[in-house]
C-alpha positions, 0 to 999 in steps of 0.5 A: 513519509506516508505514515502521517500519524506515525503509528507504524501502519499505513492506512488506506489514504496513507498507502495511496501516497505511495501507490501514486508515487509508484505509478497508481493512476486509478480513482479513489474507489479503485484504490479503496478496493485495491487497498482491501484486496491488498490487506486481504491477501496479506491477512492484515487490517492495515499495511504495517512495516512487515507488510510494506517491506514484503510489497517493496521487496517482492517480485510481484505487481506491487511496485516495480524496480523503477 
């Protein structure tokens, strides 16, 4: 549902949809920084399915099981 352009990757704005659904309440500027950091940490230009799955499946602070 977040991959609006159906390219198999989540851009900054597309990933924001997921982040907000899982509790992100920061500003657009804060999200931009978080997204860039996330991409840097995963050595990705954008969040693809592999990275997204790892984010969801990990025990890290990316999202909770709730």
